[in-house]
C-alpha positions as CSV (number, residue, x, y, z in Angstrom):
1,M,10.4,4.3,-5.0
2,D,6.5,4.7,-6.4
3,R,7.9,1.6,-8.5
4,S,8.9,-0.4,-5.1
5,I,6.0,0.4,-3.3
6,D,3.7,-0.6,-6.1
7,F,5.5,-3.9,-6.2
8,Y,5.3,-4.5,-2.4
9,T,1.5,-3.4,-2.1
10,R,0.1,-4.6,-5.0
11,I,2.0,-7.5,-5.7
12,M,3.1,-8.8,-2.4
13,G,0.0,-7.8,-0.6
14,L,1.8,-5.5,1.9
15,K,-0.2,-2.0,3.3
16,L,1.7,1.4,3.2
17,L,1.7,2.6,6.7
18,S,3.7,5.9,6.0
19,R,6.0,7.7,3.4
20,R,8.3,10.7,4.3
21,E,10.9,12.7,3.0
22,I,14.4,12.8,5.2
23,P,15.5,16.1,4.3
24,Q,18.7,15.6,6.0
25,N,20.0,12.7,4.0
26,N,18.0,13.8,0.7
27,A,15.9,10.8,1.1
28,E,12.6,9.5,1.1
29,I,11.5,6.3,3.3
30,A,8.5,4.2,3.1
31,F,7.0,1.7,5.5
32,L,5.1,-1.0,4.7
33,Q,3.4,-4.3,6.5
34,D,1.1,-7.0,5.7
35,P,-2.5,-6.2,6.2
36,E,-3.2,-7.5,9.4
37,G,-0.3,-5.6,10.9
38,K,1.2,-9.0,12.3
39,G,4.5,-9.3,10.6
40,A,7.6,-7.2,10.7
41,K,7.6,-3.7,8.7
42,L,9.5,-3.2,5.5
43,E,11.1,0.0,5.5
44,L,12.1,1.3,1.6
45,T,14.7,4.0,1.5
46,L,15.4,6.0,-1.7
47,F,18.6,8.2,-1.4
48,R,17.7,10.9,-4.1
49,A,21.7,11.8,-4.6
50,Q,21.9,7.9,-5.6
51,K,21.6,8.2,-9.3
52,K,22.5,4.5,-10.3
53,F,21.8,1.2,-8.2
54,I,23.9,-1.7,-9.2
55,Q,23.1,-4.9,-7.6
56,A,26.0,-7.0,-7.3
57,E,26.3,-10.6,-9.0
58,Y,24.9,-13.0,-6.4
59,E,28.1,-14.3,-5.8
60,D,29.2,-11.0,-4.3
61,R,26.2,-9.8,-2.4
62,L,26.7,-8.9,1.3
63,F,23.3,-9.1,1.4
64,D,21.3,-12.2,0.3
65,H,17.5,-12.2,0.4
66,L,14.1,-11.2,2.1
67,A,11.6,-13.8,2.6
68,F,8.0,-13.7,2.9
69,E,5.4,-16.7,4.0
70,V,2.6,-17.0,1.5
71,K,-0.5,-18.9,2.2
72,S,-0.6,-20.5,-1.4
73,M,2.2,-21.2,-3.7
74,D,0.7,-22.0,-6.7
75,E,-1.5,-19.0,-6.8
76,T,1.4,-16.6,-5.6
77,I,3.4,-18.0,-8.3
78,S,0.6,-17.6,-10.6
79,K,0.1,-13.8,-9.7
80,M,4.2,-13.5,-10.0
81,R,3.6,-14.9,-13.9
82,K,1.1,-13.0,-14.7
83,E,2.4,-9.4,-13.6
84,K,5.5,-10.7,-15.5
85,V,7.8,-11.0,-12.0
86,T,11.1,-12.3,-12.3
87,I,11.2,-15.8,-10.9
88,T,14.8,-17.2,-10.4
89,D,13.8,-20.2,-8.5
90,E,10.8,-22.5,-9.7
91,P,9.1,-23.7,-6.5
92,F,10.6,-27.0,-4.6
93,R,10.6,-28.4,-1.3
94,L,13.7,-28.4,0.9
95,G,13.4,-32.7,1.9
96,P,10.3,-34.7,1.8
97,T,8.6,-32.9,4.6
98,G,9.9,-29.4,4.6
99,P,8.4,-26.2,3.2
100,L,7.9,-25.2,-0.2
101,I,9.8,-22.5,-1.7
102,A,10.4,-20.0,-4.6
103,F,12.7,-17.1,-5.2
104,I,11.6,-14.2,-7.0
105,E,13.0,-10.5,-7.7
106,D,11.7,-7.0,-6.8
107,P,12.1,-4.2,-9.6
108,D,15.4,-3.6,-8.3
109,G,16.7,-7.2,-8.4
110,T,16.6,-8.0,-4.8
111,L,16.2,-11.7,-4.3
112,I,12.7,-12.7,-2.4
113,E,12.0,-16.2,-0.9
114,L,8.5,-17.3,-0.9
115,I,7.7,-20.1,1.6
116,E,4.3,-22.0,2.0
117,R,4.4,-24.1,5.1
118,K,1.8,-26.7,5.6
């Protein structure tokens, strides 16, 4: 949980809103949101009984990815490289006037789409 909170706060720029134990499920949850409090909240859940997390191969995933809008793709990708974040797809544009997008992975291999709209 600490590694994920560090990634989403320090690297993705979210703010930790709360973190607490859920004894009924032997779990811990954390809620994060953009610093301005305008976007959706992200919930991270750690089930302590789950000893190993295995991310399915891309073609077998039922859940595909999360997406975050970024102000500057160049600055964001530069920061990701500095932090040694896995960049799975370098920035590319969806059509001549479409948004600029790229894909990275969080520490657990969850695919994250970065979107720059201008």
